[in-house]
N, C-alpha and C positions, 0 to 999 in steps of 0.2 A: 747194060746200064746206059742211060742217056743223061746228058747234062743239059738242063734247060736254063738259058740265060735270058733275062729280060732287062732292058736298060731304058733309061729316059734321062735326057739332059735338058735342064730348064735354065734359061737366062735369069740371072739374079737381078740385073739392072737393065731391063729393056728400056728403050727411049722414053716411053710414057710413064715409067715408074717413079714414084717419089715417096719417101726420100731415097737417095742412093745409099746402098748398103756397102760398107767396107768389108774386106776379107776378114778382118778381125771380128767385126760385129757378126758376120755370118757364122764364123766358127763358134763364137760364144753362143749364138742361137742354136746351133747343132748340138753342142754339149748340153744345153738346157733341154732340148727336145729328147735326147737319149735318156735323160734322167726323169723326164715327164712325158712318157709316150702317150699316156691317156689324154693329154691335151692336144695331140697331133694325129693320132691314129683312132678312127672311129670305133674299131672293134676292141680297143684296149680300154677296159673298164676301170682298172686300178693299177697303179704302179708304185713300187716301193724300191728305193735305192738301197742295195745291200752293201756296196762299197763304191768309192769314187776316188780315183787318183788322177794324176796328169796323164797316165798311160792307159787307164782302164776304168770302165764303168760297168758294174754288174747290177742288174735290176731283177726284181720279181714282178711279173705282171699277170693280170687275169684277162684273157681274151674271151670275148663273147662269141656267140654263134655267128658264122659268116659263110659265104657261099664259095670260098676258094679252097683249093687243095693245099695251100702253102703251110697252114698251121691248123691244128685242132683247137677247139675251144677249151678253156681251162687254164690252169696255172702253168706259167712258163718262166724259166730263168734265162735271161739274156746277158751275154757278155759282149761288150763293145771294146775292142782294142783301138786306142786312139793314136794317131800319128799327126799331132798338131803342127801346123794349123790347117791341114788340108784333107785328111782322110780318116775314116773309121771303118772297121770291119766288125760286123755284128754276127754272132752265132746264137742259136737257140740251144741250150744245153739239153733240151728234151730230144733233139734230133741232130745228128751230124750231117744231115742231108741238105741243110739250107744255110745260106749266109746272105747278108745284106751289106753292101759296100756303098759308102757315100764319099764323094770326092768333090772338092772345090777346085776349079781350074780357072786360070786367067787366060782370056782371049788376046788377040793381037791388038785390041784397042786400048791397052793400058790398064792401070790398076783398078779401074771401075768396071772394066769389061770382064765380068765374072760369070761362071757357069757352075751349076750344081748337077752332078750326075749321080743317079742312084742305080745300082746294079743288084738284081736279085738272082741268085743262083741256086738251083735245086739239082742234087744228084739223085736221080730216080733209079734205084737198084731194081733189077728184075724187069725193067721195061725195055722192050726192043725198039730200036730206032725205026721210025716210020710206021709203027703199028698204030692201031686205033687208040690204044691206051696212051701212047706217046702224044698223039694229036689232042686227045681229051685233056691231058695234063698241061699241054702248052696253052690250050684255050681257057681252061678254068683256073689256072694259077693266078695269083695276085700280080698285078702289073704295077711297076714303080712310078708310073706317071702321076697318079693321084698323090702319092707321098711327096714327090719332088715339088709339085705345084703347090700343095698345101703348106709345105715347109717354107718355101720362099715367101708365100703370102703371109703366113703367121709371123715369120721373123721380121718382115717389113713392118707389120703392125706393131711388133714389140719395139722396133727402132722408133717408129712414130710416137709411141707411148712412153719413150725414154726408159724402157725396161732393159735395154742393152747399152 
């Protein structure tokens, strides 16, 4: 078995960005995103919230065809365990082999110096480390860069539009 981990950290408030997003606004935007994946993830065609508490969000979503090995097309039930106001851990109940982690972190520049890190982790059972299959899975799995970048951009637009 091999574990494939892909990460990406995106600055939330780079110098050229306007408006500045607060930690609270970004967390609120993340909670909105987890409940409305179809508005943030291109392959998510439909999303229904099954339950939502301060500690957990459970959704059912339909994923369309896509070219990554991370998830199959079709119906998926996702559970997001929330650790407000800085972290969530998402799992797909169709498979125990994948999780997505999102973290908001403050940099050394003060309360507006914020970063959003997305971690994708796959446990690939039956795959030998260094094998051709291992290399293929590393190459063809979904990369979190797009999700991190899109999330920051979409939440910034929500702040501009007074939606948060």
